[in-house]
C-alpha positions as CSV (number, residue, x, y, z in Angstrom):
1,M,0.0,0.0,0.0
2,Q,2.8,2.4,0.9
3,Y,4.5,1.6,-2.4
4,L,1.3,2.4,-4.3
5,L,0.9,5.7,-2.5
6,L,4.5,6.7,-3.2
7,R,4.1,5.8,-6.9
8,Q,0.9,7.8,-7.2
9,L,2.7,10.8,-5.5
10,N,5.6,10.5,-7.9
11,I,3.2,10.3,-10.9
12,S,1.4,13.4,-9.6
13,K,4.7,15.3,-9.3
14,M,5.7,14.3,-12.8
15,N,2.4,15.5,-14.3
16,N,2.9,18.9,-12.5
17,R,6.1,19.6,-14.3
18,R,5.5,22.5,-16.7
19,V,7.3,22.8,-20.0
20,V,8.1,26.2,-21.5
21,V,9.7,27.5,-24.7
22,T,12.9,29.5,-23.9
23,G,14.6,29.7,-27.3
24,I,13.6,29.7,-31.0
25,G,15.4,29.4,-34.3
26,A,14.0,29.5,-37.8
27,L,15.4,29.1,-41.3
28,T,12.5,29.3,-43.7
29,P,11.6,30.3,-47.3
30,I,10.3,33.7,-46.0
31,G,13.0,34.5,-43.5
32,N,16.4,33.2,-42.4
33,N,15.9,33.8,-38.7
34,L,13.0,34.1,-36.2
35,Q,12.4,37.8,-36.6
36,E,12.4,37.7,-40.4
37,Y,10.2,34.7,-40.5
38,W,7.6,36.2,-38.1
39,E,7.6,39.5,-40.1
40,G,7.1,37.6,-43.3
41,L,4.1,35.7,-41.9
42,I,2.4,38.8,-40.6
43,K,3.0,40.7,-43.9
44,G,1.6,37.8,-45.9
45,V,4.8,37.2,-47.9
46,S,4.9,34.3,-50.4
47,G,8.1,32.3,-50.4
48,A,7.4,30.6,-53.8
49,A,9.5,31.2,-56.9
50,L,11.1,29.4,-59.8
51,I,13.5,26.6,-58.6
52,T,17.2,27.6,-58.5
53,H,18.6,24.4,-57.0
54,F,18.5,22.5,-60.3
55,N,17.2,23.0,-63.8
56,A,13.5,22.2,-63.6
57,K,12.5,23.0,-67.2
58,N,11.4,19.4,-67.9
59,F,9.4,19.0,-64.7
60,K,5.6,19.4,-64.4
61,T,6.3,21.7,-61.4
62,R,9.1,24.2,-61.9
63,F,8.8,26.3,-58.7
64,A,9.1,25.8,-54.9
65,C,9.6,27.6,-51.7
66,E,13.4,27.6,-51.3
67,V,15.5,29.1,-48.6
68,K,17.0,32.2,-50.0
69,N,20.3,34.1,-49.6
70,F,21.8,31.2,-47.6
71,E,25.5,30.7,-47.5
72,V,26.4,27.8,-45.3
73,T,30.0,29.0,-44.7
74,D,28.5,32.0,-42.9
75,F,27.6,29.6,-40.1
76,I,29.6,26.4,-40.5
77,H,33.2,25.9,-41.5
78,R,33.5,24.7,-45.1
79,K,35.3,21.5,-44.1
80,E,32.6,20.6,-41.7
81,A,29.8,21.6,-44.0
82,R,31.1,19.2,-46.7
83,K,30.4,16.4,-44.3
84,M,26.7,17.3,-44.1
85,D,23.7,17.1,-46.4
86,K,21.8,20.4,-46.6
87,F,19.0,19.2,-44.4
88,C,21.6,18.8,-41.6
89,Q,23.2,22.2,-42.4
90,Y,19.8,23.8,-42.0
91,A,19.3,21.9,-38.7
92,I,22.6,23.2,-37.3
93,V,21.8,26.8,-38.2
94,A,18.3,26.8,-36.7
95,S,19.4,25.0,-33.5
96,D,22.3,27.4,-33.1
97,E,19.9,30.4,-33.2
98,A,17.6,28.7,-30.7
99,F,20.4,27.9,-28.3
100,V,21.8,31.4,-28.4
101,D,18.3,32.8,-28.0
102,S,17.7,30.7,-24.9
103,G,20.7,32.1,-23.1
104,L,21.7,28.7,-21.9
105,N,25.3,28.2,-20.7
106,V,26.6,24.7,-21.2
107,E,28.9,25.2,-18.2
108,E,26.0,25.8,-15.9
109,I,23.6,23.0,-16.8
110,D,23.5,19.2,-16.1
111,S,24.4,17.9,-19.5
112,D,23.1,14.4,-18.6
113,R,19.6,15.9,-18.4
114,A,19.8,17.8,-21.6
115,G,18.8,16.1,-24.9
116,V,18.0,16.5,-28.6
117,I,15.0,15.2,-30.5
118,W,15.0,16.0,-34.2
119,G,12.4,15.3,-36.9
120,S,12.9,14.7,-40.6
121,G,10.6,12.9,-43.0
122,I,13.1,12.0,-45.6
123,G,16.7,13.0,-44.5
124,G,19.6,13.4,-46.9
125,M,17.8,13.0,-50.2
126,K,20.3,15.1,-52.2
127,T,23.2,13.0,-50.9
128,F,21.5,9.8,-51.9
129,E,20.6,11.2,-55.3
130,T,24.2,12.4,-55.9
131,E,25.9,9.2,-54.8
132,T,23.6,6.9,-56.7
133,Y,24.0,9.0,-59.9
134,N,27.8,9.0,-59.6
135,F,27.7,5.2,-59.0
136,A,25.6,4.6,-62.1
137,K,27.7,7.1,-64.2
138,G,30.9,5.2,-63.1
139,N,29.7,2.0,-64.8
140,G,29.1,0.3,-61.5
141,I,32.5,0.9,-59.9
142,P,31.9,1.5,-56.2
143,R,33.5,4.8,-55.5
144,F,31.3,6.2,-52.7
145,N,32.0,9.2,-50.5
146,P,33.1,8.0,-47.0
147,F,30.5,10.4,-45.6
148,F,27.7,9.0,-47.8
149,I,25.9,7.2,-44.9
150,P,26.6,9.8,-42.2
151,K,25.2,12.5,-44.5
152,L,22.2,10.5,-45.5
153,I,20.7,9.1,-42.3
154,S,17.8,11.1,-40.8
155,D,19.1,11.0,-37.2
156,I,22.4,12.7,-38.0
157,P,21.3,16.3,-37.1
158,A,20.5,15.2,-33.6
159,G,23.9,13.7,-33.3
160,H,25.7,16.8,-34.6
161,I,23.7,19.1,-32.2
162,S,24.3,16.9,-29.2
163,I,28.0,16.8,-29.9
164,K,28.2,20.6,-30.3
165,Y,26.5,21.3,-27.0
166,Q,27.6,18.1,-25.2
167,F,23.9,17.2,-24.5
168,R,24.2,13.7,-23.1
169,G,20.5,13.0,-22.4
170,P,17.9,11.3,-24.7
171,N,18.9,11.7,-28.4
172,F,17.0,10.4,-31.3
173,T,15.0,11.3,-34.4
174,T,11.3,11.0,-35.1
175,V,10.2,10.0,-38.6
176,S,6.5,10.2,-39.3
177,A,6.4,12.0,-42.7
178,C,5.1,15.5,-42.4
179,A,4.3,15.0,-38.7
180,S,7.9,14.3,-37.8
181,S,8.9,17.5,-36.1
182,T,5.7,17.8,-34.2
183,N,6.3,14.3,-33.0
184,A,9.8,15.5,-31.9
185,L,8.3,18.4,-29.9
186,I,5.7,16.1,-28.2
187,D,8.3,13.6,-27.3
188,A,10.5,16.3,-25.8
189,F,7.5,17.8,-24.0
190,N,6.7,14.3,-22.5
191,Y,10.3,13.5,-21.5
192,I,10.5,16.7,-19.5
193,K,7.1,16.2,-18.0
194,W,8.0,12.7,-17.0
195,N,11.2,14.0,-15.3
196,K,13.5,12.2,-17.7
197,A,15.2,15.5,-18.6
198,D,15.2,19.2,-18.0
199,I,16.2,20.7,-21.4
200,F,15.7,19.7,-25.0
201,I,16.6,21.1,-28.3
202,A,13.7,19.9,-30.5
203,G,12.7,20.6,-34.1
204,G,13.1,19.4,-37.6
205,S,14.6,20.1,-41.0
206,E,14.1,19.1,-44.6
207,A,15.8,19.8,-48.0
208,C,14.1,18.0,-50.8
209,V,13.8,20.6,-53.6
210,Y,15.8,18.5,-56.0
211,E,15.1,16.3,-59.0
212,T,14.1,13.3,-57.0
213,G,11.9,15.2,-54.5
214,I,10.1,17.3,-57.2
215,G,9.9,14.4,-59.6
216,G,8.6,12.0,-57.0
217,F,5.8,14.2,-55.7
218,N,5.0,15.2,-59.3
219,A,4.5,11.5,-60.1
220,M,2.0,11.3,-57.2
221,M,0.2,14.4,-58.6
222,A,0.6,16.0,-55.2
223,L,2.2,19.3,-56.2
224,S,0.7,22.4,-57.7
225,T,1.6,23.0,-61.3
226,R,0.7,26.7,-61.4
227,N,4.0,27.5,-63.1
228,D,2.7,30.8,-64.6
229,D,2.1,32.3,-61.1
230,P,4.2,30.5,-58.4
231,K,3.6,33.1,-55.7
232,T,-0.1,32.3,-55.6
233,A,0.2,28.6,-56.1
234,S,-0.2,27.6,-52.4
235,R,-3.8,28.5,-51.8
236,P,-5.3,26.5,-49.0
237,F,-9.1,26.3,-48.9
238,D,-9.4,28.1,-52.3
239,K,-11.7,26.4,-54.8
240,N,-8.9,26.4,-57.5
241,R,-6.2,24.8,-55.3
242,D,-4.3,22.1,-57.2
243,G,-1.7,20.7,-54.8
244,F,0.9,21.7,-52.3
245,V,4.1,23.7,-53.0
246,M,7.4,22.1,-51.8
247,G,9.3,24.0,-49.2
248,E,12.5,23.5,-47.3
249,G,14.3,24.7,-44.2
250,A,14.4,24.1,-40.5
251,G,13.0,25.2,-37.1
252,A,14.2,24.6,-33.6
253,M,13.0,25.2,-30.0
254,V,14.6,25.0,-26.7
255,L,12.1,23.4,-24.4
256,E,12.8,23.6,-20.6
257,E,11.2,22.6,-17.4
258,Y,9.6,25.7,-15.9
259,E,11.4,25.8,-12.5
260,H,14.7,25.2,-14.3
261,A,14.0,28.1,-16.7
262,K,12.8,30.4,-13.9
263,K,15.8,29.8,-11.7
264,R,18.2,30.9,-14.3
265,G,16.0,33.9,-15.3
266,A,15.3,32.7,-18.8
267,T,12.9,34.6,-21.2
268,I,9.8,32.5,-21.7
269,Y,7.9,32.7,-25.0
270,A,5.0,30.3,-24.2
271,E,4.1,27.1,-22.5
272,I,3.5,23.7,-24.1
273,V,0.6,22.1,-22.3
274,G,-0.6,19.2,-24.5
275,G,0.2,16.9,-27.3
276,G,-1.8,14.3,-29.2
277,L,-0.8,11.5,-31.6
278,T,-3.2,9.3,-33.7
279,A,-3.4,7.4,-37.0
280,D,-6.0,7.6,-39.7
281,A,-5.7,3.9,-40.4
282,H,-7.3,4.6,-43.8
283,H,-4.9,5.2,-46.7
284,I,-1.2,5.6,-47.3
285,T,-1.5,9.1,-48.8
286,A,-5.2,10.3,-48.6
287,P,-6.7,11.6,-45.4
288,H,-9.8,10.0,-43.8
289,P,-12.6,11.7,-45.7
290,D,-14.4,12.8,-42.5
291,G,-11.2,13.9,-40.8
292,L,-11.6,11.2,-38.1
293,G,-7.9,11.0,-37.2
294,A,-7.5,14.8,-37.3
295,K,-10.5,15.2,-35.0
296,N,-9.1,12.6,-32.5
297,V,-5.6,14.0,-32.4
298,M,-6.9,17.6,-31.6
299,K,-9.2,16.1,-29.0
300,L,-6.2,14.2,-27.4
301,A,-4.0,17.3,-27.3
302,I,-6.8,19.4,-25.6
303,E,-7.5,16.6,-23.1
304,D,-3.8,16.2,-22.3
305,A,-3.7,19.9,-21.4
306,G,-6.8,19.5,-19.2
307,V,-8.7,22.3,-20.9
308,D,-11.9,22.6,-22.9
309,V,-12.4,23.0,-26.6
310,M,-14.0,26.4,-25.8
311,D,-10.6,27.6,-24.5
312,I,-8.9,27.3,-27.9
313,D,-8.5,30.6,-29.8
314,Y,-6.4,29.7,-32.8
315,I,-5.6,26.6,-34.9
316,N,-2.6,26.6,-37.3
317,V,-4.0,23.9,-39.6
318,H,-2.1,21.4,-41.7
319,G,-3.8,23.1,-44.7
320,T,-1.6,21.9,-47.5
321,S,-3.7,23.3,-50.4
322,T,-4.7,19.8,-51.6
323,P,-8.2,19.1,-52.8
324,L,-9.0,16.4,-50.3
325,G,-6.9,17.4,-47.3
326,D,-8.3,20.9,-46.7
327,I,-11.9,19.7,-46.8
328,A,-11.2,16.8,-44.4
329,E,-9.5,19.1,-41.8
330,T,-12.3,21.6,-41.8
331,K,-14.8,18.8,-41.3
332,A,-12.7,17.6,-38.3
333,I,-12.7,21.1,-36.7
334,K,-16.4,21.5,-37.1
335,S,-17.1,18.0,-35.6
336,L,-14.9,18.5,-32.6
337,F,-15.5,22.2,-31.8
338,G,-19.2,22.4,-32.7
339,E,-20.5,26.0,-32.6
340,H,-17.1,27.2,-31.1
341,A,-15.6,26.4,-34.5
342,Y,-17.0,29.7,-35.7
343,S,-15.3,31.6,-32.9
344,L,-11.9,30.3,-33.8
345,N,-9.2,31.9,-36.0
346,I,-7.9,29.3,-38.4
347,S,-5.0,29.8,-40.8
348,S,-2.6,27.9,-42.9
349,T,0.9,29.4,-43.0
350,K,1.8,26.9,-45.7
351,S,0.2,29.5,-48.0
352,M,3.4,31.5,-47.4
353,T,6.1,29.0,-46.6
354,G,5.0,26.1,-48.8
355,H,5.1,22.6,-47.3
356,L,8.4,21.8,-45.4
357,L,7.5,18.1,-45.1
358,G,9.1,16.8,-41.9
359,A,10.0,20.4,-40.8
360,A,6.5,21.7,-41.3
361,G,5.3,21.1,-37.8
362,I,8.1,22.9,-36.0
363,I,7.9,26.1,-38.1
364,E,4.1,26.1,-37.7
365,T,4.4,25.6,-34.0
366,I,6.8,28.5,-33.9
367,A,4.0,30.5,-35.7
368,C,1.6,29.5,-32.9
369,V,4.1,30.5,-30.2
370,M,4.5,33.9,-31.7
371,A,0.7,34.3,-32.2
372,V,0.2,33.5,-28.5
373,K,3.0,35.9,-27.5
374,N,2.0,38.8,-29.7
375,D,-1.8,38.3,-30.0
376,I,-1.7,38.3,-33.8
377,I,-3.0,35.6,-36.2
378,P,-0.9,35.1,-39.4
379,P,-3.1,34.9,-42.5
380,T,-4.0,32.3,-45.1
381,I,-2.9,34.2,-48.2
382,N,-3.8,33.6,-51.9
383,H,-7.5,33.1,-51.3
384,E,-9.7,34.2,-54.2
385,T,-12.6,31.8,-54.8
386,E,-14.8,30.2,-52.2
387,D,-15.0,26.4,-52.2
388,P,-18.6,25.3,-51.7
389,D,-17.4,22.2,-49.9
390,I,-15.7,24.4,-47.2
391,D,-18.0,26.2,-44.7
392,K,-17.7,29.9,-45.5
393,K,-18.7,30.8,-41.9
394,L,-15.3,29.5,-40.6
395,N,-12.8,32.3,-40.0
396,L,-9.9,31.1,-42.1
397,T,-8.1,34.4,-41.7
398,F,-7.9,35.0,-45.4
399,N,-5.3,37.3,-46.9
400,K,-4.6,39.6,-43.9
401,A,-3.3,39.1,-40.4
402,Q,-5.9,39.6,-37.6
403,K,-5.3,40.9,-34.1
404,R,-7.0,39.1,-31.2
405,T,-6.1,37.8,-27.8
406,V,-4.7,34.3,-28.1
407,N,-4.5,32.3,-24.9
408,Y,-4.4,28.9,-26.5
409,A,-3.2,27.9,-30.0
410,L,-3.2,24.5,-31.6
411,S,-0.8,23.3,-34.3
412,N,-1.8,20.4,-36.6
413,T,0.4,18.3,-38.8
414,F,-0.6,15.2,-40.7
415,G,1.7,12.9,-42.7
416,F,1.6,10.2,-45.4
417,G,0.8,6.9,-43.8
418,G,-2.0,8.5,-41.8
419,H,0.2,10.0,-39.1
420,N,-1.4,12.8,-37.1
421,A,0.2,15.1,-34.5
422,S,-1.2,18.1,-32.6
423,V,0.6,20.3,-30.0
424,L,-1.2,22.8,-27.8
425,L,0.5,26.1,-26.8
426,K,-0.6,28.4,-23.9
427,K,0.2,32.0,-23.2
428,Y,2.8,32.2,-20.5
429,T,1.8,33.3,-17.0
430,E,3.7,32.6,-13.8
């Protein structure tokens, strides 16, 4: 009996551990740091343009949301950068910004209770493409780069980040397609809540704007082909949407146990209070037509936080600009929230950044953190024509940012395979 009482007491203490955001880094198609990214969101800037990473003239889609004006040697020594695929370079840059922003000092923390969890849906696609091409071109002679595998594997950013900061706690990568980096955040949140660690660098990165990435998604007919007007191609909820726009980049957050952060006088952006994970169990690429998995994952995140659906102010939706996905997600919101759905602000920031695949969740959660902190909702741009299958009474924050008090914001990400993840942010109060 005494053992059971002690166990219940320990569980209660674990569940009372609060998790806060103390550092943020962003490298995106509309801004190469947090401030630029947030300003781009509020101004409604489109990151879409013709592809520069390769000659796309023979592809059905010839545009994407690339990271712009990025020179890796401004951040990483050339010798080290050559050992990394671009998705890893992006990860290092975003995590460095988050770490510096947090004000952490590696000399003053318990490194055994500091970890890294990183998400990537695909990993080193360009590295695999290049090495395979060179092998084929060389008539089958096996002359592979010795860094081929370390550059390729999805977990390598977590390894690089932990080595740089000597974080010796939990260290791994989440791979759940477009939900990957939201999974990373939720795992980090839970590890801190369960008293397995005090600090995490968590986030995700992706760099797939290359022949294999564009060609592969074109073959699935998943990408927009609006080559005559790339900037308006990502148009979630618009009747004339024709697929998503590929994006690239990275985002990172420093998550920290509240008392730990408070003790060192850290600046706190927001609090993470809930996370949900579900599966559609329906189709490898198409969403459940009624948004069942989406509804359930939002419900779990809200229940995890111990709040009510009526408390939610803003949802940053998955909103990829695909014909089926946008409809299913609005159905899920209406089913879960009922009449309160019409009191919510809803927006898809993919209308500006494109779809960053495994890194989508982290940059969209960052958008939620900043919305909660600043009481501003970033818009869904490029909306021109109402879709009769989408309830026009929903406030989808079309074309212009809106000011409102945001106490709770929910970020949704859904991935191929039916993976769903939602994370709930709360305005920080002591």
